[in-house]
Every structure is written in structure tokens, then in C-alpha cells.
MIKE-517918 format. One record per residue (C-alpha): y, x, z; residue in one letter. Coordinates in steps of 0.25 Angstrom, whole numbers. Each point is the difference from the previous one (the first is absolute). Layout:
% residues N
((Y,X,Z),'A')
...
% end
This chain:
% residues 564
((-118,94,-276),'X')
((10,6,11),'X')
((-5,-11,10),'X')
((-14,0,-4),'X')
((1,16,4),'X')
((7,-3,13),'X')
((-10,-12,4),'X')
((-12,10,-2),'X')
((8,10,9),'X')
((3,-8,11),'X')
((-14,-4,2),'X')
((-6,14,-1),'X')
((9,3,12),'X')
((-3,-12,7),'X')
((-15,3,0),'X')
((4,15,3),'X')
((6,-7,12),'X')
((-10,-8,4),'X')
((-11,11,0),'X')
((10,9,7),'X')
((-1,-10,11),'X')
((-13,-1,1),'X')
((-4,15,0),'X')
((9,0,13),'X')
((-3,-13,7),'X')
((-16,-1,-3),'X')
((-2,11,10),'X')
((7,-8,11),'X')
((-9,-13,-1),'X')
((-2,-4,14),'X')
((7,11,6),'X')
((15,1,4),'X')
((10,8,-9),'X')
((4,13,2),'X')
((12,4,8),'X')
((-2,-11,9),'X')
((3,2,14),'X')
((-1,-10,12),'X')
((8,6,13),'X')
((-1,13,-7),'X')
((-14,2,-1),'X')
((-4,2,-14),'X')
((-12,-12,-4),'X')
((3,4,-17),'X')
((-14,-1,-7),'X')
((-7,-7,11),'X')
((-9,-13,1),'X')
((5,-11,10),'X')
((-10,4,9),'X')
((2,14,1),'X')
((17,-3,1),'X')
((-3,-9,11),'X')
((-9,10,8),'X')
((10,11,-1),'X')
((11,-8,5),'X')
((-8,-5,12),'X')
((-3,13,2),'X')
((15,6,1),'X')
((8,-12,4),'X')
((2,-4,15),'X')
((9,-11,5),'X')
((12,5,8),'X')
((-1,-2,15),'X')
((14,-2,1),'X')
((12,-2,-10),'X')
((13,10,5),'X')
((15,-2,-3),'X')
((13,3,5),'X')
((13,-8,2),'X')
((12,10,0),'X')
((-9,9,7),'X')
((-6,-8,9),'X')
((-18,-1,-2),'X')
((-6,-13,-1),'X')
((-15,-2,-4),'X')
((-8,-12,-4),'X')
((-16,0,3),'X')
((-6,-4,-14),'X')
((-11,-9,10),'X')
((11,-8,3),'X')
((5,-5,-15),'X')
((-16,0,-3),'X')
((1,12,-11),'X')
((-12,2,-9),'X')
((-2,7,-13),'X')
((-6,-7,-12),'X')
((-8,9,-8),'X')
((-6,-8,-10),'X')
((13,-8,-4),'X')
((6,15,-2),'X')
((-11,6,-8),'X')
((1,-13,-9),'X')
((15,3,-3),'X')
((-2,14,-3),'X')
((-11,-4,-8),'X')
((7,-11,-7),'X')
((13,8,-1),'X')
((6,-5,-13),'X')
((6,12,-7),'X')
((-12,8,-2),'X')
((6,8,-12),'X')
((11,3,10),'X')
((-8,5,11),'X')
((-6,12,-11),'X')
((13,6,0),'X')
((7,-3,14),'X')
((-7,0,12),'X')
((3,-13,11),'X')
((-2,0,14),'X')
((-3,-14,4),'X')
((0,-6,15),'X')
((-12,-6,7),'X')
((0,-15,1),'X')
((4,-5,15),'X')
((-4,-12,6),'X')
((8,-2,15),'X')
((6,-14,4),'X')
((15,2,-5),'X')
((5,-9,12),'X')
((-4,9,11),'X')
((8,11,-8),'X')
((12,-8,-3),'X')
((-1,-4,16),'X')
((-1,15,6),'X')
((13,4,-9),'X')
((8,-11,5),'X')
((-3,3,14),'X')
((4,14,-3),'X')
((13,-6,-6),'X')
((4,-6,9),'X')
((0,12,11),'X')
((7,10,-10),'X')
((8,-12,-7),'X')
((12,-6,6),'X')
((3,-14,-6),'X')
((14,-1,-7),'X')
((9,-11,5),'X')
((6,-7,-12),'X')
((16,-3,1),'X')
((1,-14,6),'X')
((11,-10,4),'X')
((1,-9,13),'X')
((13,-9,2),'X')
((6,3,14),'X')
((12,-8,5),'X')
((1,-6,-15),'X')
((0,12,-7),'X')
((-8,10,-7),'X')
((-7,11,4),'X')
((-7,10,-6),'X')
((-10,9,3),'X')
((0,12,-9),'X')
((-15,0,2),'X')
((-7,15,2),'X')
((-8,10,-7),'X')
((-15,-1,0),'X')
((-11,13,1),'X')
((-12,-4,-11),'X')
((-14,6,-5),'X')
((-5,-3,-14),'X')
((-13,-6,4),'X')
((-4,-3,-13),'X')
((1,16,-3),'X')
((-6,3,9),'X')
((-12,-7,-1),'X')
((0,3,-14),'X')
((-1,15,1),'X')
((-10,-1,11),'X')
((-9,-8,-7),'X')
((3,11,-12),'X')
((-5,12,9),'X')
((-11,-7,7),'X')
((-5,-4,-16),'X')
((2,13,-7),'X')
((-4,8,13),'X')
((12,7,2),'X')
((-1,8,14),'X')
((15,2,3),'X')
((10,-8,11),'X')
((11,-10,-6),'X')
((13,0,6),'X')
((10,-11,0),'X')
((13,-3,3),'X')
((9,-13,5),'X')
((10,-4,-10),'X')
((14,-7,6),'X')
((0,-14,-4),'X')
((16,-3,-3),'X')
((4,-13,6),'X')
((16,2,-1),'X')
((9,-8,-8),'X')
((12,6,-9),'X')
((13,-4,4),'X')
((1,-10,-11),'X')
((-13,-5,3),'X')
((4,-4,14),'X')
((12,-6,-4),'X')
((-6,-9,-8),'X')
((-10,-3,9),'X')
((9,-4,10),'X')
((8,-8,-8),'X')
((-14,-9,-3),'X')
((-3,-1,13),'X')
((14,-6,4),'X')
((-2,-10,-11),'X')
((-12,-5,9),'X')
((6,-2,13),'X')
((-2,-14,4),'X')
((-8,-3,-11),'X')
((-14,-6,-1),'X')
((-12,-4,-7),'X')
((-9,-12,3),'X')
((-14,-3,-5),'X')
((-6,-13,2),'X')
((-12,-6,-4),'X')
((-5,-14,6),'X')
((3,3,14),'X')
((2,15,-1),'X')
((14,4,2),'X')
((0,16,-1),'X')
((14,7,3),'X')
((4,12,-4),'X')
((12,5,8),'X')
((12,9,-4),'X')
((-7,12,6),'X')
((-14,-5,-5),'X')
((7,2,-14),'X')
((5,13,3),'X')
((-14,4,1),'X')
((-1,-3,-16),'X')
((10,9,-4),'X')
((-5,12,-7),'X')
((12,12,5),'X')
((-1,5,-13),'X')
((3,-13,-8),'X')
((-8,-12,-4),'X')
((-9,-7,10),'X')
((-13,6,7),'X')
((-12,-8,-6),'X')
((-10,5,11),'X')
((9,-6,12),'X')
((2,-12,-9),'X')
((-15,-2,-2),'X')
((-1,2,16),'X')
((8,-10,2),'X')
((-7,-9,-11),'X')
((-15,4,8),'X')
((6,-6,13),'X')
((3,-13,-7),'X')
((-14,0,-7),'X')
((-6,-1,14),'X')
((8,-11,4),'X')
((0,-9,-13),'X')
((-13,3,-6),'X')
((-13,-9,3),'X')
((-13,-4,-7),'X')
((-2,-14,-5),'X')
((-3,-11,10),'X')
((-7,-11,-2),'X')
((3,-14,7),'X')
((-9,-4,13),'X')
((3,-16,4),'X')
((-9,-6,11),'X')
((5,-14,7),'X')
((-5,-6,12),'X')
((5,-12,7),'X')
((13,0,-7),'X')
((2,16,4),'X')
((-1,12,-9),'X')
((-11,9,7),'X')
((2,10,-12),'X')
((9,3,-9),'X')
((3,12,-9),'X')
((10,-2,-10),'X')
((-4,6,-13),'X')
((8,12,-5),'X')
((2,8,-12),'X')
((-4,15,1),'X')
((11,9,-1),'X')
((5,13,-5),'X')
((12,5,-1),'X')
((4,6,-15),'X')
((4,12,6),'X')
((5,7,-13),'X')
((9,-11,-3),'X')
((6,-1,15),'X')
((3,15,-2),'X')
((8,-2,-13),'X')
((7,-12,8),'X')
((4,8,13),'X')
((5,11,-10),'X')
((9,-12,-8),'X')
((5,-6,12),'X')
((3,15,6),'X')
((9,2,-12),'X')
((6,-12,4),'X')
((4,1,12),'X')
((7,15,-4),'X')
((6,-6,-11),'X')
((7,-13,7),'X')
((5,-7,11),'X')
((-12,-8,4),'X')
((-3,1,16),'X')
((-16,-5,-3),'X')
((-10,-2,-12),'X')
((-12,-8,3),'X')
((-13,2,-8),'X')
((-11,-9,-3),'X')
((-12,9,2),'X')
((-8,0,-14),'X')
((-14,-2,3),'X')
((-13,-3,-8),'X')
((-9,-11,4),'X')
((-13,-3,2),'X')
((-5,-16,1),'X')
((-7,-5,10),'X')
((-13,-8,-3),'X')
((0,-10,9),'X')
((15,-8,1),'X')
((5,-8,11),'X')
((-1,-13,-9),'X')
((-14,3,-3),'X')
((-5,-2,15),'X')
((9,-12,6),'X')
((5,-14,-7),'X')
((10,1,11),'X')
((12,4,-8),'X')
((-2,14,8),'X')
((2,10,-12),'X')
((15,8,3),'X')
((6,7,11),'X')
((13,-9,2),'X')
((6,9,11),'X')
((-1,11,10),'X')
((7,3,12),'X')
((-2,13,9),'X')
((5,6,14),'X')
((-3,10,9),'X')
((-2,2,15),'X')
((0,13,2),'X')
((3,4,16),'X')
((-8,-14,5),'X')
((-7,2,14),'X')
((-16,-4,-3),'X')
((2,-13,6),'X')
((10,-4,-12),'X')
((-9,7,-11),'X')
((-12,-8,6),'X')
((8,-13,-1),'X')
((5,2,-14),'X')
((-14,2,-5),'X')
((-5,-12,8),'X')
((10,-10,-6),'X')
((1,6,-14),'X')
((-15,-4,-1),'X')
((2,-14,4),'X')
((9,0,-15),'X')
((-14,8,-7),'X')
((-3,-11,-11),'X')
((8,-11,2),'X')
((-1,-9,-11),'X')
((13,-9,-3),'X')
((-1,-14,-8),'X')
((12,-2,-10),'X')
((13,-8,6),'X')
((-6,3,14),'X')
((11,2,11),'X')
((-5,13,8),'X')
((1,4,16),'X')
((-2,15,3),'X')
((-1,-4,14),'X')
((-11,-12,-5),'X')
((-9,13,-7),'X')
((3,9,13),'X')
((-5,-9,10),'X')
((1,0,15),'X')
((5,14,4),'X')
((-6,5,15),'X')
((-7,8,8),'X')
((-11,-11,-3),'X')
((1,3,-16),'X')
((-3,13,2),'X')
((15,6,0),'X')
((6,10,8),'X')
((13,1,8),'X')
((10,9,-7),'X')
((16,-2,-1),'X')
((6,-15,-5),'X')
((14,-4,0),'X')
((0,-10,9),'X')
((12,-7,8),'X')
((10,10,-6),'X')
((-9,10,7),'X')
((-11,10,-6),'X')
((-13,-3,10),'X')
((-14,2,-2),'X')
((-8,-11,-5),'X')
((-12,-4,-6),'X')
((0,2,-16),'X')
((12,9,-1),'X')
((-1,5,-14),'X')
((-3,-13,-6),'X')
((14,0,-7),'X')
((-3,14,-8),'X')
((-10,-10,-8),'X')
((11,-11,0),'X')
((10,9,-6),'X')
((-12,6,-10),'X')
((-2,-13,-4),'X')
((13,-5,-2),'X')
((4,12,-9),'X')
((-12,-3,-11),'X')
((5,-15,0),'X')
((14,5,-4),'X')
((-7,9,-10),'X')
((-9,-11,-5),'X')
((11,-10,-2),'X')
((-4,-9,9),'X')
((8,-11,8),'X')
((5,5,14),'X')
((1,-13,8),'X')
((2,5,14),'X')
((1,16,4),'X')
((9,5,13),'X')
((4,15,1),'X')
((-3,7,14),'X')
((10,0,11),'X')
((3,15,-2),'X')
((-3,10,-10),'X')
((-14,6,1),'X')
((-2,13,-4),'X')
((-16,-3,-6),'X')
((9,-9,-11),'X')
((9,10,-3),'X')
((-11,11,-3),'X')
((3,3,-15),'X')
((7,-13,-2),'X')
((14,-7,2),'X')
((1,-7,12),'X')
((2,-17,-4),'X')
((-14,0,-4),'X')
((-8,-5,12),'X')
((-5,-12,6),'X')
((-3,-4,14),'X')
((-10,-9,4),'X')
((-4,-5,14),'X')
((-8,-15,0),'X')
((5,-11,2),'X')
((14,2,-1),'X')
((1,11,-12),'X')
((-8,0,-12),'X')
((0,5,-13),'X')
((-2,-10,-11),'X')
((-2,0,-17),'X')
((-6,-9,-10),'X')
((-8,2,-12),'X')
((7,-6,-11),'X')
((-8,7,-10),'X')
((-10,-6,-10),'X')
((-12,4,7),'X')
((-6,5,12),'X')
((6,13,7),'X')
((-8,9,8),'X')
((6,9,12),'X')
((-9,15,1),'X')
((7,8,10),'X')
((-3,15,2),'X')
((3,10,12),'X')
((-1,14,0),'X')
((-5,4,14),'X')
((2,16,-3),'X')
((15,-3,-6),'X')
((4,-10,8),'X')
((3,-9,-11),'X')
((-2,-14,-5),'X')
((1,-7,-13),'X')
((-1,-14,-3),'X')
((-4,-4,-14),'X')
((1,-15,-7),'X')
((-9,-4,-12),'X')
((0,-10,-9),'X')
((5,-6,-14),'X')
((12,4,-3),'X')
((10,-10,-8),'X')
((9,10,-3),'X')
((9,0,11),'X')
((10,14,3),'X')
((4,0,13),'X')
((11,11,6),'X')
((7,3,13),'X')
((13,6,2),'X')
((4,12,8),'X')
((2,-5,15),'X')
((13,0,1),'X')
((5,5,16),'X')
((12,-3,6),'X')
((7,-4,14),'X')
((-9,11,7),'X')
((1,1,13),'X')
((-1,11,10),'X')
((-11,-1,12),'X')
((6,-2,13),'X')
((-1,14,9),'X')
((-13,4,6),'X')
((-5,-9,13),'X')
((-7,9,12),'X')
((-6,-9,9),'X')
((-6,4,13),'X')
((-16,-3,2),'X')
((-5,3,13),'X')
((-15,1,-5),'X')
((2,11,-9),'X')
((1,15,8),'X')
((15,4,3),'X')
((4,9,-14),'X')
((-10,-7,-9),'X')
((8,-8,-11),'X')
((-8,-10,-10),'X')
((7,-6,-13),'X')
((-3,-15,1),'X')
((11,-5,-14),'X')
((3,10,-11),'X')
((13,-4,-5),'X')
((4,-6,-14),'X')
((13,-2,-7),'X')
((4,-14,-2),'X')
((2,-4,-15),'X')
((2,-12,-10),'X')
((-9,4,-11),'X')
((0,-9,-13),'X')
((-10,0,-12),'X')
((-2,-10,-11),'X')
((-12,-5,-6),'X')
((-1,-5,-15),'X')
((-13,-4,-8),'X')
((4,-3,-15),'X')
((-12,-7,-8),'X')
((2,-3,-16),'X')
((15,3,2),'X')
((2,-10,10),'X')
((3,3,14),'X')
((-11,-7,10),'X')
((4,8,13),'X')
((12,4,4),'X')
((0,4,15),'X')
((9,9,9),'X')
((-5,6,12),'X')
((9,2,12),'X')
((-5,8,13),'X')
((8,1,12),'X')
((-4,11,8),'X')
((5,3,14),'X')
((3,13,7),'X')
((-10,6,8),'X')
((2,8,13),'X')
((-9,11,5),'X')
((-4,-4,13),'X')
((-7,11,9),'X')
((-8,-2,13),'X')
((6,12,11),'X')
((-11,2,11),'X')
((6,0,14),'X')
((-15,0,8),'X')
((0,12,11),'X')
% end
């Protein structure tokens, strides 16, 4: 009985409440509720249309926004940020205000809906920030004479752009006509003594150490000074700077998929584009790997850590084997060289000579002569005069620079694991061939006496494909074919029996004006350089060869003008 009575009371109360709410709300159907203000303008009991007209009559867009930072006034023209009021959206928000009963008890002042270019406002505030702020200098470490030197950094000054932007927009939205004032804040970049000591200890552990990223032909090295930059002075590592290093690596490594193209005419490959899978560095994984490697370097005696760059692969649709039946489907070897500092005629000759090898197909079991492929080298075949070594002297001769091509091919042959039948080193060490490489990896040619010969002992044709970069002055030879599982290794060249160059020689030349000195020979140390070349296939050594280069010491020679 009691339960029944309570139920009736609840029902009566609920009906009475609904009746009360209806009495209050029915008069305001299609009107804005009482106690509603927009930017201080009372809009209660107004229809949408009436309220909109009231706003249009009373609200004007300010011409400029004025505020102070450290007592100095700054202004932003509202036209520069394309400021407009959206009155329709403003009225809709007031009309649909969710807590309608609350309005009866307590007034609410809503802001105007603003339309503006946020990026333009932020950009303008950033410009002002650059004038009022001072970028803090973070503590850093560098290696000087083998020891760590810590730069303690320097405090900076900044303004809170988000705070300024928020207060500016609030004042405009609510039509508050007061000048805003802000102060800069000090950005503390200093370290506590204990943090400085810990930073120095960590940095010291990285002296002489390095991390090397590898993928295909890419080798990206972070030296000890690079690694110091990755340390966060307050502990752990700088995520931002690690990601910056990875972005650099991505620009070098990332590529789109490349479909293969293979066109043969008259036994020469006229067009060849090797298929390449698309590659994207897995940046999150590489960040993790770098941090693990840094931990290892900091906590062990390891001097260098090599990381295989983690990548995501997007396969090419058309593979090499889809466009030819000659077995040209795999990159067997690659050789590189640099020739910065070459005179224009030498660069021209390198380009011309490498073009003779583009698209050359070599059948299996064939012995190959570099000179035969190259053909005649003379002014009649388009070569220009550049410096060559002839009869113990450096002289101008047709085809100077051809040995850049033979040297680069020699390196590709070694990388591919092919038999080298004949190779001869230059008479003296030439700087072009030691740009990024140790001595002993050159090969000179001079028809008909000196040649570079090799053999295709693979089960299929091989394709020789040179590429020259005239902007960076680099040359690359790639050899394609069918892999039979062989693995080639070359030992680090050993330099012995070094001999100092003779004293500089000056020769009087009556054809040069007095006081003129012209260098015609550059000095070079003599040396014996040895390296071993081994090729293993199916666990069996099929090539074991030692290359010995005997370089003569070379005298610098100058012509001294005597003509009056």
C-alpha cells in the first residue's frame, strides 16, 4: 500500500514539473531565451531575425588590434587576417543554447562567432615574437683536441603566442575594448652542476665512436661530433635531432618503384632501366634502433656500430627478368670514382669514354679487353688534349681522363667477383683515384701496350652500364647479370715502402715572362700498395688474387720564366 502511494506521489510530481516547465518555455518558442547576451547586447525574448538586426546595428569590426609587450605597443590590422563576424552562426548558437532553464536563473554573455585566417594571425604573432624574443641557446658539447668542451648555453626570452592569440580573440569576440598587456618570459636553458657533470661524462664516452647506416649502396656515417648532437643535455636523447638525421637519410634512400625497360639493337642495349622496388625508411623503427645503438656506445667499448636501415618495400610491377631472356636480372657489382678538380677537357674525355661502354653485352665465357671496347683514342675520334702519363712524364695528350673510366670499371669488376686477367697500376699515385678511396684501386690503360682485361665466367650474359654525374663529377659502373651465389671480398690495401718525392725542380724557360712560375708536375709519394681479392662460391674459393701496385715517387717540376 505504501509503495503504491509513493508511486502516485512521484507521478503527480513529474506531471506538475512538466506543467511548470511548459508554462515557462512555451512563451519563448521561436525566440531566444531571457538572460541571453551576445557581446554585452541583450537578445532575450528576441526572434532570430530581430536579434541579427540588433547585432548588425551595434557591432562593428575593429580596424586594428592593439596590445603591448613589455610596454611596447604593437598593432595588427584586422584586414590582414581577414577578420569577419558570422552573425547567423552567432544567433544560432544563442538560440540553441543547451541549458535553457539555467538562463532563467543566471544570465549568460556569449561571444561573437569569428571568421578569420588563423594561419595569418599566427604568422604575424611569430614575426612579433622574433622581434621581442631571444632564442635560447641549449647547452652543447664538442670535441676539441680530443677532449669534451661543454658550452653551458644561454637563457632566452619568449612570449606566449597561444596566450596572446587567445586573449585577443576573446576580447574581439566579446567586444571588450581594453588594451591587452603582456610580458616576455625567461626561458631557462641552464643546467644544474650535477646535470653538467653527467652530460660531460656521457659525451666523453662518445669520443672516437660512430654509427653507420647502410642500405644497398648507401653508407651514411654519424661521426662522434654528430652523435654528441643527439644527446639531450638533461639526459636521454634529443628526439627532434634524431628525427632530423633520419629525414636527411630519407632524402637519400627513399624512392618510388621503378619498372624495368630493356631494348636491344645490334647486340647493344640501347635502353636499360633496371627494376627497383620502391623504398621508404621505417622512421619509427630507425629512431628506436639509433637509441639502442647510442646506449651500446655509451655503455661499452664499441667504437663503431653499423645499422641496416629498416625499410618498407613496394615491389616494382615489371622486373628485369620480365623484359629479357639473356639473364640480365640482378646487379652483380658496382664501382664508383670521383674526379673533382679535373680540367674541362679531361671531364669531356671521361664522359666520351664512358659512353663507349653503355649497354655493352658480354656473352658467358668471353674474355674482354677494355681497349677493344673503347676503340681508338685520338682527336679523330673526338677526344681532346688533357694530361696523361707518358714516357715518365705528365704531358698533354689525346684522351687524358680515359683511365678514370678504366679505374671505375676495375672497381666494379672486383665488386662483382669477376676474374681479372690483366691490370696495371699507374706510374705514380694520382689524386683523382684517391678521392674517397685508398691507394691501389686504380687501373691504367694505354693502347696497345697497357690494357684492362677480364672474363665473364658467369652462366649468362652480363651488361655493363655506366652512369656519369657531371654536376658532382662522379662516375659509376654497374654490372648486371645472373647471380651464381659468388661472394667477392677485397682486403684493405696495405701501404708499405713509402718513398718521399724528390726535391722540387725549377727549370728556366725563356718562353715565359720573367717572374712567372708555372707548375707542370705535382709531387707524389712513392709506395708499394698491396691488397687481396678473393671470390667464394658454394663454399669454394674460385679466385684468390693479390694485386701489387708499385708507385714511383714523383717530383714537382716548375717552369721559371726568364724572358725579358
